[in-house]
C-alpha positions in Angstrom: -0.1 0.0 0.0 1.8 3.2 -1.1 -0.1 6.5 0.1 2.0 8.9 -1.4 0.1 12.1 -2.6 2.6 13.2 -4.8 1.6 10.2 -7.0 -2.4 11.0 -6.8 -3.1 14.5 -8.8 -22.3 10.8 5.4 -21.9 9.2 8.4 -21.2 10.8 10.9 -21.7 10.1 15.1 -24.0 13.1 15.8 -21.8 13.8 19.2 -24.1 16.7 20.9 -27.3 14.3 21.0 -25.5 11.7 22.5 -23.6 13.5 25.1 -26.1 15.6 25.9 -27.7 13.2 29.0 -26.8 10.0 28.2 -29.4 8.0 30.5 -27.7 5.3 32.7 -29.4 2.5 33.8 -28.4 -0.3 36.4 -25.7 -2.4 36.0 -25.8 -6.0 34.9 -24.8 -8.5 36.6 -21.7 -10.1 34.9 -20.6 -6.2 33.4 -16.5 -7.3 32.6 -15.3 -4.0 33.5 -14.5 -3.8 37.4 -15.9 -1.3 39.6 -13.6 0.4 41.9 -14.0 2.9 45.0 -13.0 6.2 44.9 -12.2 9.6 43.0 -10.1 10.4 40.0 -7.7 13.1 40.5 -8.0 16.1 38.8 -4.5 15.7 37.2 -5.7 12.6 35.6 -8.5 14.0 34.1 -7.2 17.5 33.1 -4.0 17.0 32.9 -2.0 15.1 29.5 -1.0 12.2 31.7 1.7 9.5 30.5 1.4 6.1 29.3 2.3 4.6 32.5 -0.5 6.3 34.7 -2.7 6.0 31.7 -2.1 1.7 31.5 -2.2 1.8 35.5 -5.5 3.2 35.8 -7.6 0.8 33.0 -5.2 -2.1 34.4 -8.3 -1.1 37.9 -10.9 -1.6 35.7 -10.2 -4.2 32.9 -8.0 -6.5 31.4 -5.1 -4.7 29.1 -2.7 -6.7 26.6 0.0 -4.6 26.4 1.8 -4.6 22.5 6.1 -3.7 22.7 7.8 -3.3 19.7 11.8 -4.7 20.0 13.5 -1.9 22.0 10.5 -1.8 24.6 9.6 2.3 23.7 6.6 2.1 21.7 3.7 0.4 23.9 0.4 0.3 22.4 -2.5 -1.1 25.6 -5.1 -2.9 24.1 -8.8 -4.0 25.9 -10.2 -7.2 24.9 -13.4 -6.8 26.5 -14.2 -3.0 24.7 -14.2 -5.3 21.6 -10.4 -5.6 20.9 -10.5 -1.8 21.3 -6.9 0.2 21.2 -7.1 2.3 24.3 -3.2 4.4 24.3 0.1 4.3 22.6 3.3 5.6 23.6 6.4 6.3 22.0 9.1 6.7 25.0 7.9 3.7 27.2 6.7 4.2 30.4 6.4 7.9 30.9 6.1 8.6 27.4 3.1 10.8 26.4 -0.2 8.7 26.6 -1.9 9.3 23.2 -5.1 8.0 23.4 -8.4 9.6 24.6 -10.1 8.3 28.0 -12.8 9.1 29.5 -11.6 8.7 33.1 -15.0 9.5 34.8 -17.1 6.9 33.3 -14.8 4.0 33.3 -14.4 4.4 37.2 -17.9 5.3 37.6 -18.6 1.3 36.2 -21.9 2.8 35.0 -23.8 1.5 32.2 -25.3 3.6 29.6 -28.1 2.7 27.7 -27.3 4.5 24.8 -23.7 4.5 24.2 -20.7 4.6 26.8 -18.2 6.9 25.7 -15.8 5.3 27.4 -13.0 6.5 24.8 -10.0 4.8 23.5 -7.2 5.1 20.2 -8.9 3.4 18.1 -11.8 1.5 17.9 -14.0 -0.7 15.6 -17.8 0.2 15.0 -19.8 -0.5 11.6 -21.7 1.8 9.9 -24.2 3.0 8.6 -25.3 5.0 11.8 -28.8 6.8 10.2 -31.0 6.6 7.1 -33.1 3.7 6.2 -30.2 0.5 6.1 -29.1 1.8 9.8 -28.2 -1.0 12.4 -28.6 2.1 15.2 -32.5 2.8 14.9 -35.2 0.1 15.4 -37.6 -0.2 12.2 -40.1 2.3 12.4 -39.0 5.1 14.5 -38.0 8.2 14.3 -34.0 9.5 13.8 -34.1 11.2 17.2 -31.8 10.8 20.1 -34.0 8.6 22.6 -34.4 6.1 19.6 -30.6 5.4 18.9 -28.5 2.6 20.2 -25.0 1.7 19.6 -25.6 -2.3 19.4 -24.2 -4.2 22.3 -21.8 -6.4 20.3 -20.0 -2.3 19.4 -20.5 -0.9 23.4 -20.1 -3.7 26.1 -19.5 -7.0 24.9 -16.2 -8.4 24.7 -14.2 -9.8 21.6 -12.7 -13.2 22.1 -8.9 -13.6 22.4 -7.7 -16.0 19.9 -4.2 -15.4 19.6 -2.2 -13.5 21.1 2.2 -12.5 21.1 4.5 -10.0 21.9 3.3 -7.3 19.3 0.0 -9.1 17.8 -3.0 -10.1 19.1 -6.3 -11.0 17.4 -10.3 -11.5 18.2 -13.4 -12.7 17.1 -16.8 -11.9 17.3 -19.9 -13.8 16.1 -22.8 -11.2 16.0 -26.6 -10.8 14.5 -28.0 -6.9 13.5 -31.0 -5.6 12.6 -31.0 -2.6 10.3 -33.9 -0.4 10.1 -35.4 -1.8 6.9 -36.1 -5.1 9.0 -33.1 -7.1 7.4 -31.1 -8.8 9.5 -27.4 -9.6 9.4 -25.5 -12.6 10.4 -22.0 -11.8 10.4 -18.3 -12.7 12.3 -15.9 -9.7 12.9 -11.7 -11.0 12.5 -9.7 -8.1 14.3 -5.8 -7.7 14.4 -4.1 -5.4 16.2 -0.6 -5.9 15.8 2.5 -3.2 16.0 4.6 -1.8 12.7 8.0 -1.3 12.4 10.4 1.8 10.4 10.6 -0.7 7.8 6.7 -0.7 7.5 6.4 2.7 7.2 9.2 3.5 4.0 7.1 0.5 3.0 3.6 2.6 3.1 4.6 6.2 2.8 7.8 5.4 0.7 10.5 7.3 2.8 12.6 6.3 6.0 12.6 7.8 8.8 15.7 9.2 10.2 17.8 8.6 13.8 16.5 10.5 16.6 12.8 10.2 15.1 10.8 8.4 18.1 8.1 6.4 16.8 5.0 3.6 18.3 2.8 2.5 15.3 0.3 0.2 14.7 -2.2 -1.0 12.4 -5.5 -2.7 12.8 -6.7 -5.4 10.5 -10.6 -5.9 10.2 -12.2 -8.4 8.4 -16.2 -8.7 8.2 -18.1 -12.3 7.3 -21.3 -13.1 6.0 -22.2 -16.3 8.2 -25.8 -16.0 7.2 -28.0 -17.0 4.1 -29.0 -13.9 2.5 -26.7 -11.8 -0.1 -26.4 -7.6 1.2 -26.8 -5.6 -1.1 -28.5 -2.2 -1.8 -31.9 -3.3 -1.9 -31.0 -5.2 1.6 -28.6 -2.8 3.1 -24.7 -3.3 3.4 -22.4 -2.9 6.1 -19.4 -0.8 6.3 -16.3 -1.0 8.3 -15.1 2.1 10.6 -12.8 2.9 12.5 -12.7 5.6 15.1 -9.3 7.3 16.7 -9.8 9.3 19.7 -6.7 11.3 20.3 -5.5 13.8 23.2 -5.6 17.6 21.7 -3.9 20.7 22.6 -4.3 23.9 21.5 -2.4 23.6 18.9 -3.4 20.8 17.0 -4.8 20.5 13.3 -5.8 17.9 11.0 -4.9 17.3 7.7 -6.7 15.9 5.3 -5.1 15.1 1.8 -7.1 15.2 -1.4 -7.5 14.5 -5.1 -7.0 17.6 -6.7 -9.5 18.3 -9.9 -13.0 20.6 -10.7 -16.0 19.8 -8.2 -17.6 18.3 -11.9 -14.9 16.1 -12.8 -14.4 14.5 -9.2 -16.7 15.8 -6.5 -16.7 18.6 -3.8 -13.8 18.9 -1.6 -15.5 17.7 1.6 -18.6 17.7 3.6 -19.0 20.5 6.7 -21.0 18.8 9.4 -21.8 22.1 11.9 -23.3 20.3 14.9 -25.2 23.7 15.4 -26.6 24.1 11.7 -24.0 26.7 10.3 -20.7 26.1 8.6 -17.6 25.7 10.6 -15.9 28.7 10.6 -12.8 30.1 8.3 -10.4 30.5 11.5 -11.2 26.7 12.1 -11.2 24.9 8.3 -9.2 25.8 5.1 -8.4 24.1 1.6 -5.3 24.7 0.0 -6.6 24.3 -3.0 -2.6 24.5 -4.4 -1.3 21.4 -2.3 -4.4 19.8 -2.0 -5.0 19.9 1.4 -7.6 20.8 4.1 -6.6 21.9 7.4 -8.8 21.4 10.1 -8.6 22.5 14.2 -8.0 19.9 16.5 -8.3 21.5 20.0 -11.4 20.0 21.3 -13.0 23.3 21.9 -15.2 23.8 19.2 -17.5 21.0 17.7 -17.8 20.4 14.1 -17.0 17.2 11.6 -15.5 16.9 8.0 -15.8 13.9 5.6 -14.3 13.6 2.2 -16.0 11.0 -0.4 -14.3 8.2 -1.8 -13.8 10.3 -5.2 -11.4 12.7 -3.7 -10.2 10.6 -0.7 -6.6 9.7 -0.4 -5.5 7.0 1.5 -3.9 8.6 4.6 -5.0 11.0 6.9 -2.2 13.2 9.7 -2.4 15.8 11.8 0.4 17.6 13.8 0.6 18.5 17.4 2.5 22.0 17.4 3.0 22.1 21.6 4.0 18.8 22.1 6.4 18.4 19.0 3.8 15.0 17.7 3.3 14.4 13.9 0.5 11.3 13.6 -0.3 9.9 10.1 -3.3 7.4 9.6 -3.5 4.8 6.9 -6.2 2.9 5.2 -7.9 1.1 2.5 -9.1 2.9 -0.3 -10.0 1.3 -3.2 -8.9 2.5 -6.3 -12.5 1.7 -8.1 -14.8 3.6 -7.4 -16.9 2.0 -4.5 -20.4 2.9 -2.6 -19.9 4.3 1.0 -22.7 4.1 3.7 -24.5 7.4 4.8 -24.9 7.7 8.5 -27.0 10.7 8.7 -29.9 10.6 10.3 -32.7 11.1 8.2 -34.4 8.8 5.3 -31.6 9.5 2.8 -32.4 9.8 -1.5 -28.5 8.6 -1.5 -27.3 5.8 1.1 -24.8 5.0 -0.4 -23.0 8.3 -1.2 -21.4 8.9 2.2 -17.3 9.3 3.1 -14.3 7.6 3.1 -12.2 9.9 5.7 -13.4 11.8 8.4 -12.4 14.3 10.8 -14.3 15.5 14.3 -13.2 17.6 16.6 -15.1 18.0 20.3 -16.4 20.9 22.0 -18.9 22.3 24.7 -22.1 21.7 24.6 -24.9 25.0 24.9 -25.1 24.4 28.4 -21.1 24.5 28.6 -20.8 21.0 29.7 -18.7 18.9 27.7 -17.5 15.1 27.0 -13.8 15.7 26.1 -11.3 17.7 24.7 -10.4 14.9 22.1 -10.5 15.3 18.4 -10.9 12.3 16.1 -9.5 11.3 12.9 -11.5 8.5 11.1 -11.8 6.0 8.2 -14.4 3.6 6.8 -14.3 0.3 4.5 -16.7 0.5 1.0 -20.5 -0.7 1.8 -19.9 -4.4 2.1 -22.2 -5.9 -0.5 -21.0 -9.6 -0.1 -22.6 -13.0 -0.6 -22.9 -16.2 1.9 -19.1 -16.5 3.4 -17.7 -13.9 1.5 -15.7 -11.2 3.1 -14.6 -7.8 2.9 -11.2 -6.7 4.7 -10.4 -2.9 6.1 -6.9 -1.7 7.4 -6.2 1.2 9.2 -2.5 1.9 11.0 -2.0 4.9 13.3 1.4 6.8 13.6 2.8 8.7 16.1 6.0 10.6 15.2 8.2 12.8 17.9 11.2 14.0 17.1 13.0 18.1 16.9 11.0 19.8 14.7 13.1 19.9 11.0 12.9 16.1 11.6 9.3 16.5 11.4 9.0 18.7 8.7 10.9 17.0 6.4 8.3 14.6 6.5 5.3 16.9 5.8 7.1 18.2 3.1 7.5 15.2 1.7 4.1 14.4 2.3 1.9 17.3 1.8 4.4 20.1 0.6 4.0 22.0 4.1 6.4 23.3 6.2 5.1 23.4 9.8 5.1 26.9 9.8 1.7 27.0 7.3 0.2 24.0 9.1 -2.1 26.6 11.2 -5.1 28.7 10.2 
């Protein structure tokens, strides 16, 4: 997989509705998250934590499988009980920065929410579509309102089975049966593998060799969706898609970088879709399209809610973010077929074009109208095409995440190579 941009010329989660007053219900017996007494420290909630403190905290409440690279510096923490979720990672062993956003208060509380349990995590597995006539988050005949929206328990509270484990890789499996809004049932299995990647893999994917002095942690997830039912999935029944979401810690000087294929709207598509939750567009001081360089810059400081998406016709198989405060460059790469395919549309409405969704998205968190806030965090997301699968057929979607820390001149060589951007240009 080569994602170098120089070789290349709607679905979204409505966070405002989801995170405003998610109702609690009684915790069922046998819940696999442990309940602890005591209060989380203010520092743990409000400050940037070390990887060691985050993993120590997580192990009080759940099993954590830790993957480590050859020299022990790059580490990744994975949770079987949370669907094989990558919870966080670091480039510098125990004392290094923890990159994944965690909802400490919810994890500590032991509560199980009725609609969705936003515990966080650096990379989680979901399925689309979220909204529309083929949604698996709304029951048939209900209105597209928050009171009727439920994340399937298989993607929220049920564990994935560990099938294989080593020092740098862990694999999971889950069978599930899901009903969509149109009344069709999907019998499926998920096979998910989380594996560490090294500098050779980075060179293979991006086409450059990392210099000495760059600290790195990288992992990729291979996610396989198989139709194990008797019926085929198609545009009439609805189709599922693999949806990977990374929740990351922001800073006041963090920007997401989404490259896109250059060209006119008539030949390709509009560059991006702007999802502003209040109904307005994202402010111009938070979103910039650099047509000459073929990149979108999106401020990811966790202080203003909005989301952007790019369709397959415009997308390139990578995304990035740069945190100038902490000198962290994050690269993401993902499967993106060359042939044009349908992508599920997750808008909360009956859709005229249910397979005209996005291939890549980014979300920035921010305060709600009442001043409360779940985060702060930001997200980089990728999706597979809609899975048009017959019996026993499968679709695989790969998503990789790489964090790089170094002197800024070393990071700038990478941003210039990939995006033709100096670090000083990554601003709005």
